[in-house]
PLY file of the C-alpha trace (Angstrom):
ply
format ascii 1.0
element vertex 83
property float x
property float y
property float z
element edge 82
property int vertex1
property int vertex2
end_header
0.00 -0.06 0.04
2.76 2.26 0.38
2.72 5.14 -1.92
-0.49 3.86 -3.74
-3.63 6.24 -3.19
-6.17 4.71 -0.87
-10.05 5.71 -0.89
-11.60 6.07 2.62
-15.40 5.66 2.84
-17.08 7.60 5.45
-18.05 4.82 7.97
-15.61 2.21 7.12
-12.65 2.70 9.11
-9.27 1.87 7.53
-6.69 0.08 9.90
-3.11 0.73 8.43
-0.13 -1.03 10.15
2.91 1.37 9.58
6.17 1.98 10.40
7.43 4.77 12.78
8.31 7.74 10.23
5.81 6.95 7.76
3.60 9.87 6.28
-0.02 9.49 5.98
-0.97 12.22 3.18
-3.94 13.67 2.60
-4.54 13.64 -1.27
-8.73 15.00 -1.03
-11.21 15.45 1.57
-10.66 15.46 5.13
-10.12 13.17 7.58
-9.75 11.70 11.54
-6.61 9.47 12.19
-5.59 8.19 15.30
-2.33 6.58 16.14
-1.88 3.42 18.71
-0.30 4.66 21.71
-0.81 8.49 20.97
-3.67 10.01 23.25
-4.24 12.79 20.45
-6.43 12.47 17.74
-5.90 14.26 14.72
-8.39 16.12 11.99
-6.05 16.52 8.34
-7.63 18.19 5.04
-6.25 17.97 1.69
-2.44 18.82 1.45
-2.01 17.77 5.23
-0.01 15.09 6.08
1.02 13.00 10.00
4.14 11.75 10.75
3.58 8.32 12.45
5.21 8.64 15.70
5.70 4.89 17.45
4.69 2.59 14.62
1.87 0.15 14.72
-2.16 0.59 14.18
-3.37 3.60 12.50
-7.03 4.48 12.07
-8.48 6.74 9.89
-12.00 7.74 8.54
-13.82 10.51 6.61
-15.11 13.50 8.57
-17.73 16.13 7.29
-20.50 15.38 4.77
-17.62 14.22 2.25
-18.90 10.24 1.71
-15.02 9.65 0.37
-11.57 10.90 1.20
-8.28 9.67 -0.53
-4.85 9.02 1.13
-1.11 8.38 0.27
1.03 6.59 2.49
4.84 7.20 2.01
7.43 4.90 3.87
9.85 6.70 6.02
13.41 7.84 4.56
16.18 5.82 5.67
19.63 7.55 4.96
22.72 5.42 4.13
25.75 6.78 6.08
28.76 6.10 3.58
31.46 4.13 5.77
0 1
1 2
2 3
3 4
4 5
5 6
6 7
7 8
8 9
9 10
10 11
11 12
12 13
13 14
14 15
15 16
16 17
17 18
18 19
19 20
20 21
21 22
22 23
23 24
24 25
25 26
26 27
27 28
28 29
29 30
30 31
31 32
32 33
33 34
34 35
35 36
36 37
37 38
38 39
39 40
40 41
41 42
42 43
43 44
44 45
45 46
46 47
47 48
48 49
49 50
50 51
51 52
52 53
53 54
54 55
55 56
56 57
57 58
58 59
59 60
60 61
61 62
62 63
63 64
64 65
65 66
66 67
67 68
68 69
69 70
70 71
71 72
72 73
73 74
74 75
75 76
76 77
77 78
78 79
79 80
80 81
81 82
């Protein structure tokens, strides 16, 4: 699912297992996002993103009157240090 568009339908939670540092980018619509182990929930609109802190389960659902939202998950960047 990394770097693919995912369409989230209102009322149908999208459950993702993501590594720490992954980014959930909202391409269209508005979503509610919560991350396992993090007390705060997030509301994100188009062109906003959330960086996963701890890694693990992330839940995403559509908010507002929209029936659908679109997200893209980007893997964390790993920098390779030359020896």
